[in-house]
C-alpha positions as CSV (number, residue, x, y, z in Angstrom):
1,X,0.0,0.0,0.0
2,X,1.4,3.4,-1.0
3,X,1.6,6.1,1.6
4,X,2.6,9.3,-0.3
5,X,1.8,11.5,2.8
6,X,4.6,10.1,4.9
7,X,7.6,11.9,3.2
8,X,5.6,15.2,3.3
9,X,4.9,14.9,7.0
10,X,8.5,14.0,7.7
11,X,9.6,17.0,5.7
12,X,7.2,19.2,7.7
13,X,8.5,17.8,11.0
14,X,12.1,18.4,9.9
15,X,11.2,22.0,9.0
16,X,9.6,22.5,12.4
17,X,12.7,21.1,14.2
18,X,14.9,23.4,12.2
19,X,12.7,26.4,13.0
20,X,12.9,25.5,16.7
21,X,16.6,25.3,16.5
22,X,16.7,28.6,14.7
23,X,14.8,30.2,17.6
24,X,17.8,29.6,19.8
25,X,20.1,31.5,17.5
26,X,18.2,34.5,16.4
27,X,16.4,37.5,18.0
28,X,14.2,38.3,15.1
29,X,10.6,37.1,15.5
30,X,9.8,37.5,11.8
31,X,12.4,34.9,10.8
32,X,11.1,32.3,13.3
33,X,7.5,33.1,12.4
34,X,8.1,32.6,8.6
35,X,10.0,29.3,9.3
36,X,7.3,28.0,11.6
37,X,4.6,29.1,9.1
38,X,6.3,27.2,6.3
39,X,6.6,24.1,8.5
40,X,2.9,24.3,9.4
41,X,2.0,24.7,5.8
42,X,3.9,21.6,4.8
43,X,2.4,19.7,7.6
44,X,-1.1,20.8,6.5
45,X,-0.3,19.7,2.9
46,X,0.9,16.3,4.2
47,X,-2.4,15.9,6.2
48,X,-4.4,16.8,3.1
49,X,-2.4,14.3,1.0
50,X,-3.1,11.7,3.6
51,X,-6.9,12.0,3.4
52,X,-7.0,12.3,-0.4
53,X,-8.2,9.2,-2.2
54,X,-5.6,8.1,-4.8
55,X,-7.1,7.4,-8.2
56,X,-6.6,3.9,-9.5
57,X,-6.8,4.7,-13.2
58,X,-4.1,5.7,-15.7
59,X,-2.0,8.6,-14.7
60,X,-1.2,11.1,-17.4
61,X,1.5,13.0,-15.6
62,X,4.9,11.6,-14.6
63,X,5.6,10.5,-11.1
64,X,8.5,12.9,-10.7
65,X,8.7,16.3,-12.3
66,X,11.5,18.9,-12.4
67,X,8.9,21.6,-13.1
68,X,7.0,20.7,-9.8
69,X,10.3,21.0,-8.0
70,X,11.0,24.4,-9.6
71,X,7.5,25.6,-8.5
72,X,8.1,24.5,-4.9
73,X,11.6,26.0,-4.8
74,X,10.3,29.3,-6.3
75,X,7.5,29.5,-3.7
76,X,10.0,29.0,-0.9
77,X,12.4,31.5,-2.3
78,X,9.6,34.1,-2.6
79,X,8.5,33.4,0.9
80,X,12.0,33.7,2.3
81,X,12.5,36.9,0.2
82,X,10.2,38.6,2.8
83,X,13.1,38.3,5.2
84,X,16.2,38.5,3.0
85,X,15.1,41.1,0.5
86,X,13.8,42.0,-2.9
87,X,16.7,40.2,-4.7
88,X,15.5,36.8,-3.4
89,X,11.9,37.6,-4.3
90,X,12.9,38.4,-7.9
91,X,15.1,35.3,-8.3
92,X,12.3,33.2,-6.7
93,X,9.7,34.7,-9.1
94,X,11.9,33.8,-12.0
95,X,12.3,30.2,-10.8
96,X,8.5,30.0,-10.2
97,X,7.8,31.3,-13.7
98,X,10.0,28.7,-15.3
99,X,8.4,26.0,-13.1
100,X,4.9,27.1,-14.1
101,X,5.9,27.1,-17.7
102,X,7.2,23.5,-17.3
103,X,3.9,22.4,-15.7
104,X,2.0,23.9,-18.6
105,X,4.3,22.1,-21.1
106,X,3.7,18.8,-19.2
107,X,-0.1,19.3,-19.1
108,X,-0.1,19.9,-22.9
109,X,2.0,16.9,-23.5
110,X,-0.3,14.7,-21.3
111,X,-3.3,16.0,-23.2
112,X,-1.7,15.2,-26.6
113,X,-0.8,11.7,-25.4
114,X,-4.3,11.0,-24.0
115,X,-6.0,11.7,-27.3
């Protein structure tokens, strides 16, 4: 039986531990708040993945996707840009744009292969 929610929850727990460790080394509440917020968001996503029913039919998208990774990294970079500055927001926005373009390309390829 496949349990795709386990790695997501482990990742969220790791982020929460790292945020707690960061609390010992920083005096800025905003940094800790953003780190804990991201950890909470990942834990919520893991819980949602756990309750979602996995379809048993044919899957049109690949199991692993570099575009999905780029979207996730871009979102994290934009979120961390709130702390570190506009330069990281701009770089993260570019990574996010390339990732979204890749997802559109994958969706179009899946549509073509389905018909």
